[in-house]
C-alpha positions as CSV (number, residue, x, y, z in Angstrom):
1,M,0.0,0.0,0.0
2,R,1.3,3.4,-1.0
3,P,-0.3,6.5,0.8
4,E,-1.1,9.2,-1.8
5,R,-3.2,11.8,0.0
6,L,-4.6,12.3,3.4
7,R,-7.2,15.0,4.2
8,I,-8.3,15.5,7.8
9,S,-10.9,17.9,9.1
10,A,-11.4,18.9,12.8
11,F,-9.5,15.8,13.8
12,G,-7.4,15.7,16.9
13,P,-5.3,18.8,17.3
14,Y,-6.1,19.9,13.7
15,A,-9.0,22.3,14.0
16,G,-9.2,23.1,10.3
17,Q,-8.9,21.1,7.1
18,E,-5.4,19.8,6.4
19,D,-4.1,18.1,3.2
20,L,-1.0,15.9,3.1
21,D,0.1,15.1,-0.4
22,F,2.3,12.0,-0.2
23,S,2.4,11.8,-4.0
24,A,4.7,14.8,-3.9
25,L,7.4,12.4,-2.6
26,G,7.6,10.8,-6.0
27,N,9.5,7.5,-6.0
28,H,10.8,8.1,-2.5
29,T,9.0,5.3,-0.7
30,L,10.8,5.7,2.6
31,F,10.1,8.9,4.5
32,L,10.0,10.3,8.0
33,I,7.2,12.0,9.8
34,C,9.0,14.2,12.4
35,G,8.4,17.1,14.7
36,P,8.4,18.1,18.3
37,T,6.3,16.4,21.0
38,G,2.6,17.4,20.5
39,A,3.1,18.5,16.9
40,G,0.5,16.0,15.7
41,K,2.6,13.2,14.3
42,S,0.7,10.4,15.9
43,T,-2.6,12.0,14.8
44,I,-1.5,11.5,11.1
45,L,-1.1,7.8,11.8
46,D,-4.3,7.7,13.8
47,A,-6.1,9.3,10.8
48,M,-4.8,6.7,8.4
49,C,-5.7,3.8,10.7
50,Y,-9.1,5.3,11.4
51,A,-9.9,5.7,7.7
52,L,-8.9,2.1,6.9
53,Y,-10.4,0.3,10.0
54,G,-12.5,2.7,11.9
55,K,-10.2,2.6,14.9
56,T,-7.1,4.5,15.9
57,S,-3.5,3.3,15.8
58,G,-3.2,2.9,19.6
59,A,-6.6,1.3,20.4
60,V,-7.0,3.9,23.1
61,R,-9.2,6.5,21.4
62,S,-12.2,6.1,19.2
63,G,-13.2,8.2,16.2
64,E,-15.6,10.2,18.4
65,D,-12.8,10.9,20.9
66,L,-10.6,12.3,18.1
67,R,-13.0,15.1,17.2
68,S,-11.0,18.3,17.7
69,N,-11.7,20.3,20.9
70,Y,-11.0,23.5,19.0
71,V,-14.0,23.6,16.7
72,G,-17.6,24.4,17.0
73,Y,-20.7,22.5,15.8
74,D,-20.3,24.2,12.4
75,R,-17.3,22.1,11.3
76,K,-17.5,18.4,10.5
77,T,-14.9,15.9,11.6
78,Y,-13.9,13.5,8.9
79,V,-10.9,11.7,7.3
80,E,-10.4,11.1,3.6
81,F,-7.5,8.8,2.7
82,D,-6.3,8.0,-0.9
83,F,-3.9,5.1,-1.4
84,A,-2.6,2.8,-4.2
85,I,-2.0,-0.9,-4.5
86,G,-0.1,-1.7,-7.6
87,D,-1.6,0.4,-10.4
88,R,-5.0,0.7,-8.7
89,H,-6.0,3.7,-6.6
90,Y,-8.6,3.8,-3.8
91,R,-10.2,6.4,-1.5
92,I,-11.9,5.9,1.9
93,Y,-14.0,8.6,3.5
94,R,-15.0,8.1,7.1
95,S,-16.6,10.4,9.7
96,P,-17.5,9.5,13.4
97,T,-20.8,10.0,15.1
98,Q,-20.8,13.7,16.1
99,L,-23.0,16.7,17.1
100,L,-23.3,19.3,14.3
101,E,-25.1,22.5,13.7
102,R,-28.7,22.2,12.5
103,Q,-29.3,23.2,8.8
104,K,-32.7,24.4,9.7
105,G,-34.3,25.7,12.9
106,D,-32.6,26.6,16.1
107,R,-28.8,26.4,15.3
108,S,-27.9,26.8,19.0
109,R,-29.2,23.2,19.5
110,P,-26.9,20.8,17.6
111,V,-28.2,17.5,16.1
112,E,-26.4,14.1,16.1
113,H,-25.0,12.9,12.8
114,K,-24.3,9.2,12.6
115,G,-20.9,8.0,11.6
116,K,-20.4,7.2,7.9
117,A,-17.9,5.3,5.8
118,D,-17.5,5.0,2.0
119,F,-14.9,3.1,0.0
120,Y,-14.2,4.0,-3.7
121,E,-11.9,3.1,-6.5
122,I,-10.5,6.2,-8.1
123,D,-8.3,7.0,-11.1
124,E,-4.8,8.5,-11.1
125,E,-6.3,12.0,-11.1
126,G,-8.3,11.3,-8.0
127,R,-11.7,11.1,-9.7
128,E,-14.1,8.5,-8.3
129,K,-14.6,5.6,-10.7
130,A,-16.6,3.1,-8.7
131,H,-18.3,3.0,-5.3
132,I,-17.1,-0.2,-3.7
133,T,-19.1,-0.2,-0.5
134,S,-20.5,1.8,2.4
135,K,-21.2,-1.3,4.5
136,G,-18.5,-3.5,5.9
137,V,-15.7,-1.1,4.8
138,D,-13.4,-2.6,7.4
139,S,-13.8,-6.1,6.0
140,A,-13.3,-4.9,2.4
141,V,-10.1,-3.1,3.4
142,E,-8.8,-6.2,5.2
143,E,-9.6,-8.3,2.1
144,L,-7.8,-5.8,-0.1
145,L,-4.7,-5.3,2.0
146,G,-4.5,-8.9,3.3
147,V,-4.0,-7.7,6.9
148,G,-6.5,-6.8,9.6
149,L,-6.3,-4.0,12.2
150,E,-3.9,-5.7,14.6
151,Q,-1.5,-6.9,11.9
152,F,-1.6,-3.4,10.4
153,R,-0.6,-1.9,13.7
154,Q,2.2,-4.3,14.1
155,I,3.6,-3.9,10.6
156,I,3.1,-0.2,10.0
157,L,2.8,1.4,13.4
158,L,5.6,0.7,15.8
159,P,4.5,1.9,19.3
160,Q,6.5,4.9,20.4
161,G,7.5,3.4,23.8
162,D,8.7,0.3,22.1
163,F,10.7,2.4,19.6
164,R,12.5,4.2,22.4
165,K,13.3,0.9,24.1
166,L,14.5,-0.5,20.8
167,L,16.9,2.4,20.3
168,L,18.4,2.1,23.8
169,A,18.6,-1.7,24.0
170,D,21.6,-3.9,23.5
171,S,21.6,-6.4,20.7
172,S,20.1,-9.3,22.7
173,D,17.4,-7.2,24.2
174,R,16.7,-5.6,20.9
175,Q,15.8,-9.0,19.4
176,K,13.4,-9.7,22.2
177,I,11.7,-6.4,21.7
178,M,11.3,-7.0,18.0
179,E,9.8,-10.4,18.7
180,Q,7.3,-8.9,21.1
181,T,6.4,-6.0,18.9
182,F,6.0,-7.9,15.6
183,S,4.4,-11.3,15.1
184,K,5.5,-13.8,12.5
185,Q,1.9,-14.1,11.3
186,A,1.8,-10.5,10.4
187,F,4.9,-10.7,8.3
188,T,3.8,-13.9,6.7
189,L,0.5,-12.2,5.6
190,L,2.4,-9.2,4.3
191,L,4.9,-11.3,2.3
192,K,2.0,-13.4,0.9
193,K,0.3,-10.2,-0.3
194,E,3.5,-8.8,-1.9
195,L,4.1,-12.1,-3.7
196,Q,0.5,-12.1,-5.0
197,E,0.9,-8.6,-6.4
198,E,4.2,-9.5,-8.1
199,T,2.7,-12.6,-9.6
200,Q,-0.2,-10.5,-11.0
201,K,2.2,-8.0,-12.6
202,T,4.1,-10.7,-14.5
203,E,1.0,-12.5,-15.8
């Protein structure tokens, strides 16, 4: 999976709408998300994980919990994530259940909007080609990626505490931390998925 674009609105510390264009990195498939403590690095990963699976990267906060504290009822919380697998491109839109301003009547009394998820296939220009599903998006993503939420966390998202321990550990302890942090099953699933994609390319 290659991330291409991430749009977040009223999500975590980001009160406005923010667009991250990963396609600007070109062929650089390895990159670093860096910044001081509290800059919002984890929120970017939370947003990706939430878009794909409806849950955050750390299993601590829900989508509802990640609505920004810095916005009023006039701004909607949502995440839109574009990514590619091989030469095919996809988009997931997801919003949590939240209170929003009424379109009609007394606007001082917000109304509840239920959470929503939509999964699309898009073209290289970002235009929606086909609506895949709005029900069971999590299952559709798992089938497409070949990994579920827990495997995705283990493969993609190394917990920050474990990363610090990993940097400071000696070689023998480092091996134990790696074994605890990552499971063989997750890597087996990822390798299987990669081999399937390579086989499809050569056919």
